[in-house]
A tleap script that builds the chain and sets N, CA, C and O, in Angstrom:
source leaprc.protein.ff14SB
mol = sequence {
  NMET LEU ASN LEU LEU ALA ASP VAL ALA ALA
  SER THR PRO ASN THR VAL THR MET SER ALA
  ILE GLU VAL GLY LEU ALA ALA GLY GLY ALA
  ALA ILE GLY ILE GLY ALA ILE GLY ALA GLY
  VAL ALA GLN ALA ILE GLY ARG ASN PRO GLY
  ALA VAL GLY ALA VAL LEU PRO LEU ALA PHE
  ILE PHE VAL GLY ILE SER GLU GLY THR PHE
  ILE ILE VAL ALA PHE LEU LEU ALA CLYS
}
set mol.1.N position { 1.842 -9.553 -14.506 }
set mol.1.CA position { 2.680 -8.521 -13.982 }
set mol.1.C position { 3.794 -8.172 -14.968 }
set mol.1.O position { 4.144 -7.003 -15.132 }
set mol.2.N position { 4.337 -9.179 -15.613 }
set mol.2.CA position { 5.378 -8.915 -16.599 }
set mol.2.C position { 4.816 -8.158 -17.792 }
set mol.2.O position { 5.511 -7.342 -18.397 }
set mol.3.N position { 3.554 -8.428 -18.133 }
set mol.3.CA position { 2.934 -7.677 -19.222 }
set mol.3.C position { 2.843 -6.198 -18.875 }
set mol.3.O position { 3.061 -5.343 -19.733 }
set mol.4.N position { 2.524 -5.897 -17.631 }
set mol.4.CA position { 2.446 -4.503 -17.204 }
set mol.4.C position { 3.808 -3.831 -17.323 }
set mol.4.O position { 3.903 -2.695 -17.788 }
set mol.5.N position { 4.867 -4.529 -16.904 }
set mol.5.CA position { 6.206 -3.962 -17.019 }
set mol.5.C position { 6.596 -3.765 -18.475 }
set mol.5.O position { 7.259 -2.784 -18.812 }
set mol.6.N position { 6.197 -4.677 -19.333 }
set mol.6.CA position { 6.475 -4.518 -20.754 }
set mol.6.C position { 5.710 -3.332 -21.325 }
set mol.6.O position { 6.245 -2.588 -22.147 }
set mol.7.N position { 4.459 -3.148 -20.894 }
set mol.7.CA position { 3.683 -1.987 -21.340 }
set mol.7.C position { 4.337 -0.688 -20.908 }
set mol.7.O position { 4.384 0.274 -21.676 }
set mol.8.N position { 4.839 -0.655 -19.690 }
set mol.8.CA position { 5.486 0.557 -19.185 }
set mol.8.C position { 6.753 0.844 -19.972 }
set mol.8.O position { 7.032 1.995 -20.307 }
set mol.9.N position { 7.512 -0.188 -20.267 }
set mol.9.CA position { 8.767 0.007 -20.983 }
set mol.9.C position { 8.539 0.432 -22.427 }
set mol.9.O position { 9.345 1.174 -22.989 }
set mol.10.N position { 7.448 -0.030 -23.034 }
set mol.10.CA position { 7.218 0.217 -24.450 }
set mol.10.C position { 6.307 1.401 -24.734 }
set mol.10.O position { 6.100 1.733 -25.902 }
set mol.11.N position { 5.761 2.044 -23.726 }
set mol.11.CA position { 4.790 3.093 -23.987 }
set mol.11.C position { 5.050 4.305 -23.104 }
set mol.11.O position { 5.908 4.296 -22.221 }
set mol.12.N position { 4.280 5.334 -23.376 }
set mol.12.CA position { 4.357 6.523 -22.532 }
set mol.12.C position { 3.535 6.282 -21.278 }
set mol.12.O position { 2.680 5.396 -21.277 }
set mol.13.N position { 3.765 7.049 -20.195 }
set mol.13.CA position { 3.026 6.826 -18.947 }
set mol.13.C position { 1.514 7.000 -19.091 }
set mol.13.O position { 0.767 6.445 -18.285 }
set mol.14.N position { 1.046 7.738 -20.069 }
set mol.14.CA position { -0.391 7.968 -20.206 }
set mol.14.C position { -1.122 6.794 -20.836 }
set mol.14.O position { -2.352 6.759 -20.811 }
set mol.15.N position { -0.400 5.832 -21.401 }
set mol.15.CA position { -1.063 4.725 -22.080 }
set mol.15.C position { -0.963 3.409 -21.322 }
set mol.15.O position { -1.290 2.361 -21.878 }
set mol.16.N position { -0.529 3.436 -20.094 }
set mol.16.CA position { -0.413 2.212 -19.308 }
set mol.16.C position { -1.803 1.730 -18.923 }
set mol.16.O position { -2.620 2.511 -18.434 }
set mol.17.N position { -2.074 0.461 -19.138 }
set mol.17.CA position { -3.358 -0.116 -18.751 }
set mol.17.C position { -3.124 -1.223 -17.730 }
set mol.17.O position { -2.117 -1.930 -17.772 }
set mol.18.N position { -4.068 -1.355 -16.822 }
set mol.18.CA position { -3.973 -2.393 -15.806 }
set mol.18.C position { -5.275 -3.171 -15.776 }
set mol.18.O position { -6.348 -2.626 -16.036 }
set mol.19.N position { -5.167 -4.434 -15.461 }
set mol.19.CA position { -6.353 -5.257 -15.356 }
set mol.19.C position { -6.893 -5.225 -13.923 }
set mol.19.O position { -6.243 -4.758 -12.988 }
set mol.20.N position { -8.088 -5.735 -13.805 }
set mol.20.CA position { -8.712 -5.787 -12.480 }
set mol.20.C position { -7.933 -6.699 -11.538 }
set mol.20.O position { -7.937 -6.483 -10.326 }
set mol.21.N position { -7.275 -7.699 -12.073 }
set mol.21.CA position { -6.493 -8.606 -11.235 }
set mol.21.C position { -5.316 -7.865 -10.614 }
set mol.21.O position { -5.009 -8.047 -9.436 }
set mol.22.N position { -4.671 -7.042 -11.402 }
set mol.22.CA position { -3.526 -6.302 -10.877 }
set mol.22.C position { -3.933 -5.282 -9.839 }
set mol.22.O position { -3.225 -5.087 -8.850 }
set mol.23.N position { -5.069 -4.624 -10.048 }
set mol.23.CA position { -5.583 -3.683 -9.048 }
set mol.23.C position { -5.982 -4.447 -7.785 }
set mol.23.O position { -5.760 -3.964 -6.675 }
set mol.24.N position { -6.562 -5.622 -7.944 }
set mol.24.CA position { -6.913 -6.448 -6.790 }
set mol.24.C position { -5.691 -6.892 -6.011 }
set mol.24.O position { -5.720 -6.929 -4.781 }
set mol.25.N position { -4.614 -7.230 -6.713 }
set mol.25.CA position { -3.377 -7.595 -6.027 }
set mol.25.C position { -2.800 -6.407 -5.263 }
set mol.25.O position { -2.273 -6.564 -4.162 }
set mol.26.N position { -2.903 -5.222 -5.852 }
set mol.26.CA position { -2.442 -4.030 -5.142 }
set mol.26.C position { -3.275 -3.786 -3.893 }
set mol.26.O position { -2.736 -3.419 -2.849 }
set mol.27.N position { -4.585 -3.987 -3.993 }
set mol.27.CA position { -5.459 -3.818 -2.829 }
set mol.27.C position { -5.137 -4.847 -1.754 }
set mol.27.O position { -5.116 -4.529 -0.565 }
set mol.28.N position { -4.888 -6.073 -2.173 }
set mol.28.CA position { -4.523 -7.111 -1.210 }
set mol.28.C position { -3.202 -6.819 -0.526 }
set mol.28.O position { -3.055 -7.048 0.674 }
set mol.29.N position { -2.237 -6.313 -1.286 }
set mol.29.CA position { -0.953 -5.943 -0.692 }
set mol.29.C position { -1.090 -4.819 0.315 }
set mol.29.O position { -0.454 -4.837 1.368 }
set mol.30.N position { -1.933 -3.830 -0.015 }
set mol.30.CA position { -2.165 -2.733 0.925 }
set mol.30.C position { -2.851 -3.244 2.187 }
set mol.30.O position { -2.512 -2.827 3.294 }
set mol.31.N position { -3.812 -4.141 2.021 }
set mol.31.CA position { -4.520 -4.691 3.184 }
set mol.31.C position { -3.574 -5.490 4.076 }
set mol.31.O position { -3.644 -5.392 5.301 }
set mol.32.N position { -2.699 -6.271 3.473 }
set mol.32.CA position { -1.731 -7.044 4.259 }
set mol.32.C position { -0.776 -6.103 4.995 }
set mol.32.O position { -0.449 -6.327 6.160 }
set mol.33.N position { -0.334 -5.048 4.307 }
set mol.33.CA position { 0.564 -4.082 4.937 }
set mol.33.C position { -0.084 -3.372 6.109 }
set mol.33.O position { 0.534 -3.202 7.160 }
set mol.34.N position { -1.334 -2.956 5.928 }
set mol.34.CA position { -2.043 -2.271 7.015 }
set mol.34.C position { -2.284 -3.225 8.180 }
set mol.34.O position { -2.187 -2.825 9.340 }
set mol.35.N position { -2.593 -4.470 7.882 }
set mol.35.CA position { -2.772 -5.457 8.943 }
set mol.35.C position { -1.492 -5.711 9.722 }
set mol.35.O position { -1.517 -5.848 10.945 }
set mol.36.N position { -0.370 -5.774 9.008 }
set mol.36.CA position { 0.921 -5.977 9.683 }
set mol.36.C position { 1.271 -4.779 10.557 }
set mol.36.O position { 1.800 -4.938 11.658 }
set mol.37.N position { 0.975 -3.583 10.063 }
set mol.37.CA position { 1.223 -2.381 10.867 }
set mol.37.C position { 0.360 -2.407 12.126 }
set mol.37.O position { 0.845 -2.130 13.223 }
set mol.38.N position { -0.909 -2.738 11.964 }
set mol.38.CA position { -1.810 -2.795 13.119 }
set mol.38.C position { -1.375 -3.827 14.136 }
set mol.38.O position { -1.438 -3.585 15.341 }
set mol.39.N position { -0.933 -4.982 13.655 }
set mol.39.CA position { -0.472 -6.023 14.575 }
set mol.39.C position { 0.778 -5.581 15.319 }
set mol.39.O position { 0.912 -5.824 16.518 }
set mol.40.N position { 1.690 -4.933 14.610 }
set mol.40.CA position { 2.910 -4.454 15.254 }
set mol.40.C position { 2.636 -3.382 16.286 }
set mol.40.O position { 3.245 -3.364 17.356 }
set mol.41.N position { 1.708 -2.478 15.959 }
set mol.41.CA position { 1.357 -1.415 16.904 }
set mol.41.C position { 0.682 -1.998 18.141 }
set mol.41.O position { 0.986 -1.598 19.265 }
set mol.42.N position { -0.227 -2.936 17.937 }
set mol.42.CA position { -0.904 -3.557 19.083 }
set mol.42.C position { 0.090 -4.276 19.980 }
set mol.42.O position { -0.016 -4.216 21.204 }
set mol.43.N position { 1.053 -4.954 19.375 }
set mol.43.CA position { 2.055 -5.654 20.167 }
set mol.43.C position { 2.964 -4.664 20.903 }
set mol.43.O position { 3.296 -4.875 22.070 }
set mol.44.N position { 3.361 -3.598 20.230 }
set mol.44.CA position { 4.247 -2.615 20.866 }
set mol.44.C position { 3.559 -1.916 22.032 }
set mol.44.O position { 4.159 -1.717 23.088 }
set mol.45.N position { 2.292 -1.543 21.834 }
set mol.45.CA position { 1.566 -0.865 22.910 }
set mol.45.C position { 1.238 -1.836 24.038 }
set mol.45.O position { 1.196 -1.443 25.204 }
set mol.46.N position { 1.005 -3.102 23.697 }
set mol.46.CA position { 0.762 -4.104 24.728 }
set mol.46.C position { 1.976 -4.340 25.605 }
set mol.46.O position { 1.848 -4.567 26.808 }
set mol.47.N position { 3.153 -4.285 25.001 }
set mol.47.CA position { 4.380 -4.498 25.767 }
set mol.47.C position { 4.786 -3.268 26.567 }
set mol.47.O position { 5.337 -3.382 27.661 }
set mol.48.N position { 4.505 -2.073 26.003 }
set mol.48.CA position { 4.904 -0.841 26.680 }
set mol.48.C position { 3.810 0.208 26.452 }
set mol.48.O position { 3.873 0.962 25.481 }
set mol.49.N position { 2.813 0.263 27.336 }
set mol.49.CA position { 1.709 1.214 27.141 }
set mol.49.C position { 2.145 2.679 27.129 }
set mol.49.O position { 1.426 3.524 26.596 }
set mol.50.N position { 3.268 2.987 27.687 }
set mol.50.CA position { 3.749 4.356 27.693 }
set mol.50.C position { 4.274 4.820 26.342 }
set mol.50.O position { 4.540 6.006 26.148 }
set mol.51.N position { 4.422 3.891 25.414 }
set mol.51.CA position { 4.967 4.234 24.095 }
set mol.51.C position { 3.896 4.639 23.091 }
set mol.51.O position { 4.188 4.786 21.904 }
set mol.52.N position { 2.667 4.820 23.547 }
set mol.52.CA position { 1.573 5.168 22.631 }
set mol.52.C position { 1.887 6.453 21.880 }
set mol.52.O position { 1.665 6.540 20.672 }
set mol.53.N position { 2.400 7.444 22.586 }
set mol.53.CA position { 2.677 8.727 21.961 }
set mol.53.C position { 3.738 8.658 20.880 }
set mol.53.O position { 3.728 9.471 19.956 }
set mol.54.N position { 4.651 7.709 20.976 }
set mol.54.CA position { 5.711 7.580 19.975 }
set mol.54.C position { 5.335 6.626 18.852 }
set mol.54.O position { 5.753 6.821 17.711 }
set mol.55.N position { 4.556 5.606 19.156 }
set mol.55.CA position { 4.256 4.556 18.182 }
set mol.55.C position { 3.078 4.922 17.292 }
set mol.55.O position { 3.123 4.677 16.086 }
set mol.56.N position { 2.039 5.493 17.850 }
set mol.56.CA position { 0.808 5.738 17.092 }
set mol.56.C position { 0.982 6.706 15.923 }
set mol.56.O position { 0.459 6.425 14.845 }
set mol.57.N position { 1.682 7.822 16.075 }
set mol.57.CA position { 1.863 8.700 14.901 }
set mol.57.C position { 2.631 8.029 13.762 }
set mol.57.O position { 2.314 8.234 12.591 }
set mol.58.N position { 3.635 7.232 14.108 }
set mol.58.CA position { 4.367 6.509 13.074 }
set mol.58.C position { 3.476 5.489 12.378 }
set mol.58.O position { 3.583 5.283 11.169 }
set mol.59.N position { 2.597 4.854 13.145 }
set mol.59.CA position { 1.685 3.890 12.542 }
set mol.59.C position { 0.762 4.572 11.546 }
set mol.59.O position { 0.518 4.034 10.466 }
set mol.60.N position { 0.245 5.745 11.889 }
set mol.60.CA position { -0.629 6.467 10.958 }
set mol.60.C position { 0.133 6.879 9.700 }
set mol.60.O position { -0.424 6.847 8.603 }
set mol.61.N position { 1.375 7.258 9.847 }
set mol.61.CA position { 2.182 7.627 8.682 }
set mol.61.C position { 2.366 6.425 7.763 }
set mol.61.O position { 2.205 6.542 6.548 }
set mol.62.N position { 2.704 5.271 8.336 }
set mol.62.CA position { 2.932 4.092 7.517 }
set mol.62.C position { 1.641 3.566 6.893 }
set mol.62.O position { 1.663 3.065 5.768 }
set mol.63.N position { 0.535 3.671 7.595 }
set mol.63.CA position { -0.753 3.291 7.003 }
set mol.63.C position { -1.076 4.221 5.846 }
set mol.63.O position { -1.571 3.774 4.811 }
set mol.64.N position { -0.804 5.494 6.007 }
set mol.64.CA position { -1.042 6.447 4.926 }
set mol.64.C position { -0.181 6.157 3.713 }
set mol.64.O position { -0.651 6.280 2.582 }
set mol.65.N position { 1.072 5.775 3.924 }
set mol.65.CA position { 1.948 5.424 2.808 }
set mol.65.C position { 1.430 4.187 2.090 }
set mol.65.O position { 1.404 4.149 0.860 }
set mol.66.N position { 1.019 3.181 2.844 }
set mol.66.CA position { 0.501 1.956 2.242 }
set mol.66.C position { -0.782 2.220 1.461 }
set mol.66.O position { -0.934 1.751 0.333 }
set mol.67.N position { -1.690 2.959 2.053 }
set mol.67.CA position { -2.958 3.267 1.387 }
set mol.67.C position { -2.731 4.203 0.206 }
set mol.67.O position { -3.381 4.068 -0.831 }
set mol.68.N position { -1.817 5.145 0.360 }
set mol.68.CA position { -1.523 6.062 -0.734 }
set mol.68.C position { -0.937 5.346 -1.938 }
set mol.68.O position { -1.243 5.688 -3.081 }
set mol.69.N position { -0.098 4.354 -1.683 }
set mol.69.CA position { 0.455 3.561 -2.775 }
set mol.69.C position { -0.651 2.832 -3.519 }
set mol.69.O position { -0.640 2.781 -4.749 }
set mol.70.N position { -1.595 2.271 -2.795 }
set mol.70.CA position { -2.714 1.602 -3.457 }
set mol.70.C position { -3.548 2.588 -4.262 }
set mol.70.O position { -3.956 2.283 -5.382 }
set mol.71.N position { -3.802 3.754 -3.710 }
set mol.71.CA position { -4.611 4.744 -4.433 }
set mol.71.C position { -3.918 5.169 -5.720 }
set mol.71.O position { -4.574 5.339 -6.748 }
set mol.72.N position { -2.609 5.342 -5.677 }
set mol.72.CA position { -1.874 5.686 -6.888 }
set mol.72.C position { -2.004 4.581 -7.926 }
set mol.72.O position { -2.241 4.852 -9.103 }
set mol.73.N position { -1.849 3.340 -7.491 }
set mol.73.CA position { -1.944 2.224 -8.428 }
set mol.73.C position { -3.360 2.090 -8.976 }
set mol.73.O position { -3.549 1.931 -10.182 }
set mol.74.N position { -4.336 2.152 -8.109 }
set mol.74.CA position { -5.714 1.865 -8.523 }
set mol.74.C position { -6.338 2.971 -9.352 }
set mol.74.O position { -7.053 2.694 -10.315 }
set mol.75.N position { -6.080 4.207 -8.996 }
set mol.75.CA position { -6.815 5.296 -9.646 }
set mol.75.C position { -5.994 6.086 -10.648 }
set mol.75.O position { -6.556 6.647 -11.588 }
set mol.76.N position { -4.686 6.147 -10.476 }
set mol.76.CA position { -3.898 6.937 -11.402 }
set mol.76.C position { -3.313 6.097 -12.537 }
set mol.76.O position { -3.200 6.576 -13.666 }
set mol.77.N position { -2.939 4.840 -12.245 }
set mol.77.CA position { -2.367 4.013 -13.295 }
set mol.77.C position { -3.412 3.175 -14.036 }
set mol.77.O position { -3.234 2.859 -15.212 }
set mol.78.N position { -4.496 2.818 -13.354 }
set mol.78.CA position { -5.541 2.003 -14.004 }
set mol.78.C position { -6.416 2.882 -14.880 }
set mol.78.O position { -6.954 3.894 -14.430 }
set mol.79.N position { -6.548 2.492 -16.107 }
set mol.79.CA position { -7.385 3.264 -17.050 }
set mol.79.C position { -8.325 2.360 -17.774 }
set mol.79.O position { -9.107 2.820 -18.605 }
savepdb mol mol.pdb
quit
């Protein structure tokens, strides 16, 4: 990870390279984030079923942010 930061600091954004391990860590982080969101939503809806309309759209937004971050890391930064 420190090598990646050194590459970013020493090069232009178009020359950043990432290894498969770093992309895998990003995928694992996204999976953990999505799982935590799902667990929180299930718990919130279980405690208050009337809150589905307020909780579910926010959950989709946060899942999209988590997945979008992974897509940026995996496909735009990895070369």
